[in-house]
KOLZA-61423 format. One record per residue (C-alpha): x negated, y negated, z negated; chain; residue in one letter. Coordinates in nm, 3 decimals, decimal comma, always signed. Example, Ala and Ser with C-alpha at 12.3 -4.5 7.8 and 13.67 -1.06 7.14 Angstrom:
BEGIN
- -1,230:+0,450:-0,780:A:A
- -1,367:+0,106:-0,714:A:S
END
This chain:
BEGIN
- -10,369:-11,047:-16,351:A:M
- -10,310:-11,351:-16,134:A:N
- -9,938:-11,397:-16,045:A:K
- -10,025:-11,491:-15,685:A:T
- -10,222:-11,170:-15,635:A:I
- -9,940:-10,963:-15,787:A:C
- -9,682:-11,134:-15,563:A:F
- -9,897:-11,084:-15,251:A:A
- -9,949:-10,718:-15,340:A:G
- -9,575:-10,667:-15,391:A:A
- -9,501:-10,826:-15,052:A:L
- -9,757:-10,602:-14,884:A:L
- -9,604:-10,291:-15,042:A:L
- -9,254:-10,401:-14,939:A:L
- -9,366:-10,473:-14,582:A:F
- -9,543:-10,136:-14,556:A:T
- -9,242:-9,950:-14,693:A:A
- -9,006:-10,124:-14,448:A:C
- -9,235:-10,051:-14,154:A:Q
- -9,268:-9,684:-14,251:A:T
- -8,896:-9,632:-14,303:A:Q
- -8,755:-9,834:-14,014:A:S
- -8,996:-9,765:-13,728:A:H
- -9,008:-9,443:-13,535:A:K
- -9,235:-9,447:-13,232:A:T
- -9,045:-9,396:-12,908:A:E
- -9,232:-9,228:-12,624:A:I
- -9,084:-9,190:-12,275:A:E
- -9,248:-9,049:-11,963:A:H
- -9,162:-9,183:-11,617:A:Y
- -9,233:-8,997:-11,295:A:Q
- -9,094:-9,127:-10,966:A:S
- -8,920:-8,893:-10,725:A:E
- -9,204:-8,949:-10,478:A:E
- -9,467:-8,835:-10,728:A:M
- -9,253:-8,546:-10,852:A:A
- -9,208:-8,425:-10,493:A:S
- -9,587:-8,412:-10,454:A:L
- -9,619:-8,190:-10,762:A:G
- -9,892:-8,400:-10,921:A:L
- -9,961:-8,319:-11,289:A:P
- -9,917:-8,664:-11,445:A:F
- -9,662:-8,933:-11,517:A:S
- -9,657:-9,260:-11,323:A:D
- -9,621:-9,434:-11,658:A:A
- -9,569:-9,366:-12,027:A:V
- -9,370:-9,602:-12,244:A:R
- -9,463:-9,626:-12,614:A:V
- -9,216:-9,857:-12,787:A:D
- -9,231:-10,175:-12,576:A:N
- -9,570:-10,101:-12,417:A:M
- -9,606:-9,938:-12,076:A:L
- -9,923:-9,752:-11,975:A:Y
- -9,961:-9,684:-11,602:A:L
- -10,172:-9,405:-11,462:A:S
- -10,441:-9,498:-11,214:A:G
- -10,291:-9,592:-10,877:A:V
- -10,456:-9,563:-10,537:A:V
- -10,330:-9,703:-10,207:A:G
- -10,115:-9,401:-10,121:A:M
- -9,827:-9,422:-9,879:A:V
- -9,526:-9,365:-10,111:A:P
- -9,429:-8,997:-10,114:A:G
- -9,734:-8,885:-9,916:A:K
- -10,079:-8,760:-10,011:A:M
- -10,249:-9,005:-9,776:A:E
- -10,398:-9,351:-9,807:A:L
- -10,274:-9,645:-9,604:A:V
- -10,507:-9,717:-9,313:A:P
- -10,714:-10,034:-9,298:A:G
- -10,979:-10,009:-9,568:A:G
- -11,017:-10,183:-9,902:A:L
- -10,784:-10,482:-9,854:A:E
- -10,501:-10,270:-9,712:A:A
- -10,546:-10,017:-9,992:A:E
- -10,559:-10,292:-10,256:A:A
- -10,230:-10,437:-10,128:A:K
- -10,067:-10,093:-10,136:A:Q
- -10,207:-10,029:-10,486:A:V
- -10,049:-10,351:-10,611:A:M
- -9,717:-10,273:-10,440:A:E
- -9,719:-9,924:-10,593:A:N
- -9,790:-10,073:-10,937:A:I
- -9,513:-10,330:-10,892:A:K
- -9,268:-10,051:-10,805:A:T
- -9,356:-9,847:-11,116:A:V
- -9,339:-10,152:-11,342:A:L
- -8,997:-10,254:-11,213:A:E
- -8,860:-9,898:-11,233:A:A
- -8,974:-9,892:-11,597:A:S
- -8,818:-10,225:-11,697:A:G
- -9,125:-10,446:-11,665:A:S
- -9,289:-10,662:-11,399:A:S
- -9,621:-10,799:-11,278:A:M
- -9,567:-11,102:-11,505:A:E
- -9,577:-10,869:-11,807:A:N
- -9,910:-10,701:-11,727:A:V
- -10,156:-10,763:-12,010:A:V
- -10,456:-10,545:-11,911:A:K
- -10,590:-10,419:-11,579:A:V
- -10,875:-10,176:-11,514:A:T
- -11,014:-10,165:-11,161:A:V
- -11,227:-9,886:-11,018:A:F
- -11,390:-9,982:-10,687:A:I
- -11,612:-9,756:-10,479:A:D
- -11,825:-10,041:-10,337:A:D
- -11,872:-10,322:-10,589:A:I
- -12,013:-10,547:-10,313:A:S
- -11,651:-10,566:-10,181:A:L
- -11,529:-10,712:-10,511:A:W
- -11,439:-11,048:-10,352:A:S
- -11,225:-10,868:-10,092:A:D
- -11,031:-10,700:-10,371:A:F
- -10,991:-11,032:-10,552:A:N
- -10,828:-11,189:-10,244:A:K
- -10,543:-10,940:-10,279:A:V
- -10,540:-10,937:-10,660:A:Y
- -10,473:-11,310:-10,696:A:V
- -10,167:-11,282:-10,469:A:E
- -10,008:-11,059:-10,735:A:Y
- -10,130:-11,260:-11,034:A:F
- -10,110:-11,622:-10,914:A:P
- -10,060:-11,775:-11,261:A:G
- -10,201:-11,647:-11,585:A:K
- -10,427:-11,350:-11,532:A:K
- -10,422:-11,030:-11,739:A:P
- -10,736:-10,920:-11,921:A:A
- -10,939:-10,714:-11,676:A:R
- -11,227:-10,468:-11,660:A:S
- -11,394:-10,340:-11,347:A:A
- -11,617:-10,045:-11,274:A:L
- -11,805:-9,934:-10,968:A:G
- -11,692:-9,575:-10,917:A:A
- -11,770:-9,299:-10,674:A:E
- -11,535:-9,018:-10,581:A:G
- -11,192:-9,177:-10,632:A:L
- -10,883:-8,967:-10,558:A:A
- -10,820:-8,906:-10,187:A:L
- -11,146:-9,089:-10,109:A:G
- -10,983:-9,421:-10,202:A:A
- -11,176:-9,748:-10,191:A:A
- -11,000:-9,875:-10,506:A:V
- -10,794:-9,746:-10,798:A:E
- -10,615:-9,962:-11,056:A:V
- -10,452:-9,883:-11,388:A:E
- -10,274:-10,125:-11,612:A:C
- -10,089:-10,185:-11,937:A:I
- -9,776:-10,398:-11,952:A:A
- -9,519:-10,514:-12,203:A:V
- -9,154:-10,426:-12,153:A:I
- -8,961:-10,736:-12,256:A:P
- -8,683:-10,679:-12,505:A:E
END
């Protein structure tokens, strides 16, 4: 057998053994006091190792089951502020967001959402998907979920 192939195989086995023995997945659930007080059945975010997965966020007034007044742009701003709060409470930030998914009830208002979005991501932009969606929580105009890295 070729010595290079044997060496590469040995390295792969060693790497796999080290990964299996030294890495235990850490999972933490974060729920803010505001969300806990509302009795909602989900976490604001779940941390898996150094990745943070946020639940969908609508433009709720913190601690209340009501949307901010003012329509899509006002809701979008509140959504982004709510996301920023959860990220920071979990040890991350807007700069560490790697993926965003946007649900918008009227896709023709996409440019209005983008006006707010770029204020929160002025530099490099995370990967993003968008869906037109009907029936968002609380009758919201927009809902956003995201994935971020927690820097070590």
